[in-house]
C-alpha positions in Angstrom: 213.3 14.5 133.1 216.6 15.7 131.3 217.7 14.3 127.9 220.9 13.1 129.3 219.0 10.6 131.4 217.2 9.0 129.1 219.5 9.2 125.8 220.1 5.8 126.0 216.3 5.1 125.6 215.7 7.5 122.8 218.6 6.2 120.9 217.1 2.9 121.0 213.8 3.5 119.8 213.2 2.4 116.4 212.5 4.7 113.6 209.3 3.2 112.6 205.5 4.1 113.1 203.6 3.4 116.5 202.6 4.8 119.7 204.8 6.0 122.5 203.9 6.5 126.4 205.4 8.9 129.0 205.2 7.4 132.2 205.4 9.1 135.7 206.4 7.5 139.1 206.1 4.1 139.8 203.1 2.8 141.6 203.3 0.5 145.1 202.3 -2.6 143.3 202.2 -4.5 139.9 204.0 -4.3 136.8 204.0 -2.8 133.3 202.6 0.0 132.1 199.7 -0.5 134.6 202.4 0.1 137.3 203.1 3.5 136.4 200.7 6.6 135.8 200.4 6.9 132.2 200.8 10.6 131.8 200.6 11.1 128.1 200.1 8.8 124.7 201.0 9.8 121.3 201.5 8.4 117.5 204.2 8.7 115.4 205.5 8.2 111.7 209.2 7.6 113.5 209.2 7.0 117.1 212.8 8.2 117.5 212.3 11.4 115.7 209.0 12.3 117.3 210.3 11.4 121.2 213.3 13.5 120.3 211.3 16.3 119.6 209.7 16.6 122.8 213.5 17.4 124.0 214.1 20.3 121.8 214.7 23.9 123.3 211.3 25.3 121.9 209.3 22.7 123.1 207.2 25.4 125.2 206.4 27.6 122.4 205.7 24.3 119.9 203.7 22.2 122.5 202.5 24.5 125.2 202.9 24.8 129.0 201.1 21.7 129.6 203.2 19.5 127.9 206.1 21.2 129.9 204.5 20.0 132.9 204.0 16.8 131.6 207.6 16.4 130.9 208.6 17.5 134.3 206.5 14.5 135.8 207.7 12.0 133.1 210.1 9.2 134.3 210.0 6.6 131.6 209.1 6.4 127.9 207.8 3.0 126.5 206.3 2.3 123.1 204.5 -0.1 120.5 205.4 -0.7 116.9 202.7 -0.7 114.5 202.8 -2.1 110.6 201.6 1.8 109.4 200.9 5.1 110.1 197.2 4.1 109.8 197.5 1.6 112.6 199.2 3.9 114.9 196.3 6.4 114.6 193.9 3.4 115.4 195.9 2.2 118.3 196.6 5.7 120.1 192.4 6.3 120.0 192.1 2.9 121.7 194.9 3.4 124.4 193.9 6.9 125.1 190.0 5.5 125.8 191.6 2.6 128.0 194.2 4.8 130.0 192.7 8.3 129.9 196.2 10.1 130.3 195.9 13.4 132.0 197.6 15.2 129.5 196.2 13.9 126.5 193.4 16.9 126.5 192.9 17.2 122.6 191.5 13.4 122.7 189.4 13.5 125.7 185.7 12.4 124.9 184.4 15.5 123.5 181.0 15.8 121.7 182.7 17.9 118.8 185.3 15.0 118.0 184.4 11.9 115.8 184.1 8.1 115.9 184.1 5.6 113.7 180.7 3.4 114.2 179.5 0.2 112.8 175.6 0.0 113.2 174.0 -2.9 114.2 172.1 -4.1 110.9 171.6 -7.4 109.0 174.2 -5.4 106.5 175.8 -3.3 108.9 177.2 0.5 107.8 180.5 2.0 108.8 180.0 5.5 109.5 181.8 8.5 110.4 179.8 9.9 113.2 180.3 13.3 115.4 180.3 12.8 119.4 177.2 14.8 119.8 175.4 12.7 117.5 176.0 9.5 119.3 173.3 9.3 122.0 170.6 10.0 119.6 171.2 8.4 116.6 173.8 5.5 117.4 173.1 4.7 121.0 174.6 1.6 122.1 171.7 -0.9 121.3 172.1 0.2 117.7 175.9 0.2 117.1 177.6 -3.1 116.9 181.3 -1.3 117.3 182.7 2.1 118.2 186.1 3.5 118.1 187.2 6.8 118.9 187.6 10.0 119.7 189.5 11.4 117.0 190.0 15.1 117.1 190.9 15.7 113.5 188.2 15.1 110.9 190.4 15.5 107.5 192.7 12.7 109.0 190.2 10.2 109.9 188.4 10.9 106.6 191.6 9.9 104.9 192.0 6.8 107.1 188.4 5.7 106.4 189.2 6.0 102.5 192.3 3.9 103.0 190.6 1.2 105.3 187.6 1.2 102.8 190.2 -0.2 100.1 191.3 -3.0 102.5 187.9 -3.9 103.7 185.2 -2.6 101.1 182.1 -1.7 103.4 178.5 -0.6 103.0 177.8 3.1 104.1 174.7 4.4 102.3 173.8 2.0 99.6 170.3 -0.2 99.9 170.8 -4.2 100.3 169.5 -6.4 97.4 168.2 -3.3 95.1 169.7 -5.4 92.2 171.9 -2.4 91.0 175.3 -1.8 92.0 175.9 1.7 93.8 178.8 3.8 92.7 181.0 2.4 95.4 180.6 -1.1 94.5 181.6 -0.2 90.8 184.9 1.1 92.1 185.4 -1.6 94.7 184.5 0.1 97.6 181.6 -1.6 98.5 181.4 -5.6 98.2 178.1 -5.6 96.2 175.6 -5.3 99.3 173.4 -3.6 96.9 173.3 -5.8 93.8 173.5 -8.9 96.1 176.9 -10.0 95.2 177.5 -10.6 98.8 175.0 -12.6 101.2 174.9 -11.6 104.9 177.1 -14.4 106.2 179.9 -12.9 103.5 179.4 -9.5 104.6 179.8 -10.3 108.6 183.0 -12.1 107.7 184.3 -8.6 106.1 183.0 -6.5 109.2 184.3 -9.2 111.6 187.5 -8.8 109.9 187.4 -5.3 110.0 186.7 -5.2 113.9 190.0 -7.2 114.5 192.0 -4.6 112.5 190.8 -1.8 114.4 191.5 -3.9 117.7 194.9 -4.2 116.3 194.9 -7.8 115.7 196.3 -7.5 112.0 198.1 -10.5 112.0 194.9 -12.6 112.8 193.3 -11.4 109.5 196.3 -12.0 107.4 196.1 -15.6 108.9 192.1 -15.7 107.8 192.9 -14.5 104.5 195.5 -16.9 103.8 193.5 -19.7 105.0 190.6 -18.5 103.0 192.4 -18.3 99.9 194.0 -21.8 100.0 190.3 -23.1 100.4 188.8 -21.0 97.4 192.2 -22.1 95.4 191.5 -25.8 96.5 187.8 -25.6 95.3 188.9 -24.2 91.9 187.0 -20.8 93.0 189.8 -18.6 91.5 187.8 -15.6 91.1 187.1 -15.3 94.9 190.7 -16.5 95.4 191.8 -13.1 93.7 189.3 -10.9 95.6 191.3 -12.2 98.8 194.5 -12.1 97.2 193.9 -8.4 96.5 192.7 -7.6 99.8 195.8 -9.5 101.6 198.2 -7.5 99.7 196.4 -4.4 100.5 196.8 -5.2 104.1 200.0 -6.2 104.0 201.2 -3.1 102.1 199.3 -0.4 103.6 199.5 2.9 101.4 199.0 6.0 104.2 201.1 8.2 102.8 197.9 10.8 103.0 198.1 10.6 106.7 201.5 11.7 107.3 202.4 15.5 108.0 204.8 16.9 105.3 207.4 17.6 108.0 207.2 13.9 109.0 206.9 12.7 105.4 210.4 12.6 104.5 211.9 11.2 107.9 209.3 8.5 107.9 209.2 7.3 104.4 212.7 8.2 103.3 211.4 10.6 100.4 209.3 8.0 98.8 207.7 9.5 95.8 203.4 10.0 95.5 202.1 7.8 92.7 200.1 10.2 90.6 197.4 8.8 88.4 195.5 11.4 85.9 192.3 10.2 84.2 190.7 11.9 81.4 187.2 11.9 79.8 185.3 13.7 77.2 181.5 15.0 77.6 179.3 16.6 74.7 175.6 16.1 73.4 175.9 15.2 69.6 178.8 17.2 69.1 177.4 20.5 71.2 179.3 22.2 74.2 182.1 19.4 73.6 184.4 19.5 76.9 187.1 17.4 78.5 188.7 17.1 81.8 191.4 15.6 83.8 191.2 14.4 87.5 194.2 13.3 89.7 194.4 10.4 92.3 197.6 10.6 94.3 198.3 7.4 96.5 194.6 6.3 96.4 193.2 10.0 97.4 191.1 12.3 94.8 193.4 15.7 94.5 190.7 17.7 93.5 193.1 21.0 93.4 195.0 19.6 90.6 191.5 18.8 88.8 191.2 20.7 85.4 188.6 21.5 82.9 189.1 21.6 78.7 186.7 23.6 76.3 187.2 21.6 73.2 188.9 24.3 70.7 189.2 22.2 67.6 186.0 20.4 66.9 182.4 21.9 66.1 181.2 18.1 65.8 181.5 15.2 67.7 185.0 13.9 67.7 185.8 12.0 71.0 189.2 10.7 69.5 190.4 14.2 68.2 188.8 15.8 71.6 191.0 13.5 73.6 194.3 14.4 71.6 193.6 17.9 72.0 193.2 18.1 75.8 196.1 15.7 76.3 198.5 17.8 74.0 197.2 20.9 76.0 198.2 19.3 79.2 201.3 18.1 78.1 202.4 21.6 77.6 202.2 22.3 81.0 205.5 21.0 82.4 204.9 23.4 85.3 202.2 20.6 86.7 203.5 17.3 87.8 203.9 14.8 85.2 202.1 11.4 86.2 203.3 7.7 86.8 199.8 6.7 84.9 197.4 8.2 82.4 193.9 6.5 82.4 191.7 7.1 79.3 188.0 6.0 78.4 187.6 3.9 75.7 189.4 1.2 74.1 192.7 0.2 72.2 192.1 3.4 70.0 192.0 5.8 72.7 195.1 4.2 74.6 197.0 4.5 71.1 196.4 8.1 70.8 197.8 8.3 74.3 200.5 6.5 73.8 201.5 8.3 70.6 201.3 11.8 72.4 203.5 10.4 75.4 206.4 9.0 72.7 206.2 12.3 70.7 207.0 14.1 74.1 209.5 11.8 74.9 208.0 11.0 78.2 208.0 7.6 80.2 204.2 7.2 81.6 202.2 4.1 81.3 198.8 4.2 79.6 195.7 2.5 80.4 192.2 2.5 79.1 188.9 1.4 80.8 186.5 -0.2 78.6 182.8 0.0 79.2 179.9 -2.0 78.8 176.5 -0.8 77.0 175.6 0.7 80.5 178.8 2.6 80.8 180.1 0.1 83.6 183.4 -1.2 83.5 184.1 -4.2 81.6 188.1 -4.3 81.6 191.0 -2.7 81.9 193.8 -2.5 79.0 197.2 -2.0 79.8 200.5 -3.6 81.4 199.2 -6.5 83.2 201.1 -6.0 86.5 200.3 -2.0 86.3 196.5 -2.9 86.1 196.6 -5.5 89.0 198.3 -3.5 91.4 196.6 -0.3 90.6 193.0 -1.5 89.5 190.9 0.1 91.9 192.8 3.3 92.0 192.4 3.3 87.9 188.7 3.0 88.0 188.3 5.6 90.7 190.2 8.1 88.7 188.1 7.0 85.5 184.7 7.5 87.5 185.6 10.7 88.9 186.8 11.8 85.5 183.2 10.6 84.1 181.6 12.4 86.8 183.7 15.6 86.6 183.1 15.9 82.6 179.3 15.2 83.0 178.8 18.1 85.4 180.9 20.7 83.8 179.2 19.5 80.1 176.0 20.1 82.3 177.0 23.6 83.5 178.3 24.7 79.8 174.9 23.8 78.5 172.8 25.3 81.2 174.9 29.0 81.0 174.4 28.8 77.1 170.8 28.0 77.8 170.1 31.1 79.9 171.7 33.3 77.3 
């Protein structure tokens, strides 16, 4: 197959995410993709750019001799557009399972690959499982649904994090223990543990999740829109707001973390990463006072950018002074990317401390503060309402990460000094 013979096909491909098919010679009967041998299926952030790459001069060096052999047999290209890279990833796995293309050697049913499994329980769990563990731990009678295999564990983990923001699910918590798990506190579990959701309500979440896995996003959107109208009519505005947020997340999937860096600029037009930095202080009566910075980019923790600070200016408990110190020290590091949003732990006072420092440094960064109740659970988020509504989950995630990171650093400092 030469570039000249299918140039028109390639130029007509959209610059959107999707899956593409290299098809062989027609079969004697039938129509559509099933009438030809499906040689290879792939996913793309930009269908046009991805398919074009198969006709580069260094294709054998880049993709290997097997792909060159596939190209020699290919006679036609077809494609399906998807609403996001995340959906392309899921659709690719489904189609490869269906057609078993001979040249998709990296995605054949290998025991070392990974699957997403939904367990068959009263409150089903959504888990990432290796192929070798399926027969023993999650045999067909113990699972409600399965999708895979996926060869790249890192991408699959990132995909599940994105999916969980849209469809909060249970993975490890125990149902109805009365206390919300960590994931429930940051909006990633619907409250199976604390009894906030019953079996019927949770089954609806799982039903919509499976529909999404099967590429039926439009059906889920219609379901959510109907639910939102019903809740609004019943004056159940809190439930309507929950559905509204899920609907927004589903219609605006943030999947930049799934893009390869070289594909990122082509597929998203150089869209900037939204960076959130969260700060917290930890001490015991003023002793071993430390501070930390955690970073969330597009909903995912960027642990390589986390930072620890030993408080230098105070020997006694002074949370406000310590916060001001670590923020001032951080802002001196202009080589670190500045955030779009800063999250502080506390109330209006902490928010004002951060705002004053940002103004002093003539920076344009939004500041929000997370107010806690007596049990140190998030009670409210203070800040620009539109920003809080759009990024609430990421704000709470960043804040929870900062609290966890600060406590661990403080404990390490105490144990280190204890052993001296």
